[in-house]
C-alpha positions as CSV (number, residue, x, y, z in Angstrom):
1,M,185.9,181.0,41.0
2,T,183.0,181.1,43.6
3,A,185.3,181.0,46.5
4,L,187.3,183.5,45.0
5,L,184.3,185.9,44.5
6,L,183.1,185.2,48.1
7,A,186.4,186.1,49.6
8,L,186.5,189.4,47.6
9,L,183.0,190.4,48.7
10,A,183.7,189.4,52.4
11,G,186.8,191.1,52.3
12,A,185.6,194.3,51.1
13,L,182.8,194.2,53.8
14,V,185.4,193.5,56.5
15,G,187.6,196.6,55.3
16,L,184.6,198.7,55.0
17,A,183.6,198.1,58.6
18,L,187.3,198.7,59.9
19,G,188.0,201.8,57.9
20,A,184.6,203.4,58.7
21,L,183.9,202.1,62.1
22,G,187.2,201.3,63.6
23,G,186.0,197.7,64.4
24,G,184.1,194.7,63.5
25,G,186.9,192.9,61.5
26,S,187.2,189.6,63.4
27,V,183.4,189.6,64.1
28,L,182.7,189.7,60.3
29,A,185.8,187.8,59.1
30,V,185.6,184.6,61.1
31,P,182.0,183.7,60.4
32,A,182.8,184.5,56.6
33,L,185.7,182.2,56.6
34,V,184.0,179.5,58.4
35,Y,180.4,179.5,56.9
36,L,181.0,180.8,53.4
37,L,184.7,179.7,52.7
38,G,185.0,176.5,54.6
39,F,187.8,177.2,57.1
40,T,188.1,175.4,60.3
41,P,187.6,177.6,63.1
42,A,191.3,177.4,64.1
43,A,192.4,178.2,60.7
44,A,189.7,181.0,60.4
45,T,190.9,182.6,63.7
46,T,194.6,182.7,62.4
47,A,193.6,184.0,58.9
48,S,191.2,186.6,60.5
49,L,194.1,187.9,62.6
50,L,196.3,188.1,59.6
51,I,193.7,189.9,57.5
52,V,192.5,192.2,60.4
53,T,196.3,193.2,61.2
54,A,197.1,194.1,57.6
55,T,193.8,196.1,57.1
56,S,193.9,197.7,60.5
57,L,197.4,199.0,59.8
58,T,196.4,200.3,56.3
59,A,193.2,202.0,57.9
60,L,195.3,203.4,60.9
61,Y,197.5,205.0,58.4
62,A,194.8,206.9,56.5
63,H,193.1,208.1,59.6
64,A,196.6,209.2,61.2
65,R,197.0,211.4,58.1
66,A,193.8,213.0,58.9
67,G,194.6,213.6,62.5
68,H,192.1,211.3,64.0
69,V,194.5,209.2,66.1
70,R,195.1,210.0,69.8
71,W,198.6,208.3,69.9
72,R,199.3,208.8,73.7
73,T,195.9,207.7,74.9
74,G,195.7,204.8,72.3
75,V,199.2,203.3,73.0
76,A,198.3,203.4,76.9
77,F,194.9,201.9,76.3
78,A,196.3,199.1,74.1
79,V,199.5,198.3,76.0
80,A,197.4,197.9,79.1
81,G,195.2,195.4,77.8
82,I,197.8,192.8,76.4
83,L,198.7,190.9,79.8
84,P,194.8,190.9,81.0
85,A,193.7,189.7,77.6
86,A,196.2,186.7,77.8
87,L,195.3,185.8,81.4
88,A,191.5,186.1,80.5
89,G,192.0,184.0,77.3
90,A,193.5,181.2,79.5
91,A,190.5,181.3,81.8
92,A,188.2,181.3,78.8
93,A,189.3,177.8,78.0
94,H,187.4,176.5,80.9
95,L,184.1,178.1,80.2
96,P,181.3,176.9,77.8
97,Q,181.4,178.6,74.4
98,A,177.7,179.4,74.8
99,V,178.2,181.2,77.9
100,L,181.1,183.3,76.3
101,T,179.0,184.0,73.4
102,L,176.0,185.2,75.5
103,A,178.1,187.3,77.5
104,F,179.6,189.1,74.5
105,A,176.1,189.7,73.1
106,V,175.0,191.3,76.4
107,I,178.1,193.5,76.6
108,A,177.6,194.6,72.9
109,M,174.0,195.6,73.4
110,L,174.8,197.5,76.4
111,A,177.4,199.4,74.6
112,A,175.1,200.0,71.7
113,A,172.4,201.4,74.1
114,R,174.7,203.9,75.5
115,M,175.8,205.1,72.2
116,L,172.3,205.5,71.1
117,R,171.4,207.5,74.1
118,P,171.1,211.4,73.4
119,A,174.3,212.9,74.0
120,R,174.7,215.4,77.1
121,P,176.4,218.6,76.6
122,S,179.5,217.3,78.3
123,E,179.7,214.1,76.1
124,S,179.1,216.0,72.7
125,T,182.6,217.5,72.5
126,G,186.0,215.5,71.9
127,D,188.0,218.5,73.4
128,R,188.7,216.7,76.6
129,R,192.1,214.9,76.9
130,P,191.6,211.8,79.2
131,R,194.6,210.9,81.3
132,P,196.9,208.2,80.3
133,A,196.2,206.4,83.6
134,K,192.4,206.4,83.0
135,A,193.0,205.1,79.5
136,A,195.2,202.3,80.7
137,G,192.5,201.4,83.3
138,V,189.9,201.2,80.7
139,G,192.3,199.3,78.3
140,A,193.1,196.8,81.0
141,G,189.4,196.1,81.4
142,L,188.8,195.9,77.8
143,G,191.7,193.6,77.3
144,A,190.3,191.3,80.0
145,L,186.9,191.2,78.1
146,T,188.4,190.8,74.8
147,G,190.7,188.0,76.0
148,L,187.6,186.2,77.8
149,L,185.2,186.7,74.8
150,G,187.7,185.9,72.2
151,V,186.5,188.6,69.7
152,G,185.2,192.1,69.7
153,G,188.4,194.1,70.4
154,G,187.4,196.7,67.8
155,F,183.5,196.7,68.5
156,L,184.2,197.2,72.3
157,A,187.1,199.6,71.9
158,A,185.4,202.3,69.9
159,P,182.4,202.5,72.2
160,A,184.6,202.6,75.4
161,L,186.6,205.4,73.8
162,V,183.3,207.4,73.4
163,T,181.4,206.6,76.2
164,V,184.2,206.3,78.9
165,L,186.9,208.6,77.7
166,A,184.6,211.2,76.1
167,F,186.2,210.9,72.3
168,D,184.3,212.2,69.5
169,M,183.4,209.2,67.1
170,Q,186.0,210.2,64.4
171,A,188.9,210.0,67.0
172,A,187.5,206.9,68.5
173,V,187.4,205.2,65.2
174,G,191.1,206.3,64.4
175,T,192.4,205.3,67.9
176,S,190.6,202.1,67.9
177,L,192.5,201.0,64.9
178,L,195.6,201.6,66.8
179,V,194.3,199.3,69.6
180,I,193.3,196.5,67.1
181,S,196.6,196.8,65.4
182,V,198.6,196.2,68.7
183,N,196.2,193.6,70.0
184,S,196.4,191.7,66.6
185,L,200.0,191.8,66.4
186,A,200.4,190.5,70.0
187,S,198.0,187.7,69.2
188,L,199.8,186.8,66.1
189,A,203.1,186.7,68.1
190,T,201.6,184.0,70.4
191,R,200.6,181.9,67.2
192,A,204.1,182.1,65.6
193,A,204.7,178.3,66.4
194,S,201.1,177.3,65.1
195,T,200.9,174.5,62.6
196,V,197.6,175.6,61.0
197,T,197.8,175.5,57.3
198,L,196.1,178.4,55.5
199,D,194.6,178.5,51.9
200,W,196.6,181.5,50.7
201,A,194.6,181.4,47.3
202,V,191.7,182.5,49.5
203,V,193.3,184.5,52.3
204,G,195.3,186.6,49.8
205,P,192.4,188.0,47.7
206,F,190.4,188.5,51.1
207,A,193.0,190.5,52.7
208,A,193.7,192.5,49.4
209,A,189.8,193.3,49.1
210,A,189.9,194.1,52.9
211,I,192.8,196.7,52.4
212,L,190.9,198.4,49.6
213,G,187.7,198.5,51.6
214,A,189.3,200.1,54.4
215,W,190.2,203.2,52.2
216,D,186.6,203.4,51.3
217,G,185.6,203.1,54.8
218,K,187.8,205.9,55.6
219,R,186.2,208.1,52.9
220,L,182.8,207.1,54.2
221,A,183.7,208.2,57.6
222,A,184.8,211.5,56.5
223,K,181.4,212.1,54.9
224,V,179.2,211.2,57.7
225,S,178.8,213.2,60.9
226,G,180.2,212.0,64.1
227,R,176.6,211.5,65.6
228,G,175.7,209.6,62.6
229,L,178.7,207.4,62.6
230,Q,178.1,206.7,66.1
231,R,174.4,205.5,65.5
232,L,175.5,203.5,62.5
233,F,178.2,201.7,64.8
234,A,175.4,201.1,67.5
235,L,173.2,199.6,64.9
236,V,175.8,197.2,63.7
237,L,176.6,196.1,67.2
238,L,173.1,195.5,67.9
239,T,172.8,193.6,64.7
240,V,175.8,191.4,65.9
241,A,174.6,190.9,69.3
242,A,171.2,189.6,68.0
243,F,172.9,186.9,65.9
244,M,175.0,185.8,68.8
245,L,171.9,185.6,71.0
246,V,170.2,183.6,68.6
247,D,173.3,181.3,68.3
248,A,174.1,181.1,71.9
249,L,170.6,180.8,73.8
250,P,169.7,177.2,72.4
251,R,173.0,175.8,73.2
252,L,173.1,177.1,77.0
253,G,171.2,174.0,78.4
254,R,173.3,171.4,76.4
255,P,176.0,169.4,78.0
256,T,179.6,170.3,77.0
């Protein structure tokens, strides 16, 4: 019963983050599955992908109905990142985990600082339509970072859409969910032959709670101003980065 309750609470939090902020699913789900529910890292990663895929698709549907998804730009952004993510993921296997964690924390902090900066007049509107080629270039770079660092696709996608492609925050959240859905499906396809065994008595309730939480997150996003949502996102980014720094710094000097 305790495991079930923890799964429901963690799932609701993951769904709320995805629905309201357009990211944060894997960053929240993997630690919850490992530290609260006793999953191995391999099982937690696979379970997280399943949970995040189902939840992202649900949240994407809700945001699409509200007109908050830039489909053309989002598809270019997502597809361009698939191959770089695969190549960078292979390279990441040869780097110490502490270095990767530290790198993600630094990038997350830089993205958060950029989003907390007072908006310039040219950045305060979401009317500009970025060219697909520019979106593909940014998506390829983000895909490489995501593959290298292992987590953070959603947490990095929304800041990139806001700061580089001049999206308003609601459009960034909706389009980020499209990017997450494509990347998660691609990652699941590479794990089709995986022999990892999942505890469906935990994964099922976790996913169900996350899907329901995503609808609440969508309603929260509709009630908060774009700038307020952007600040909330940045503060969550800073919190995650701080925890990652605390985890990574003591391990930097240790032999692998």
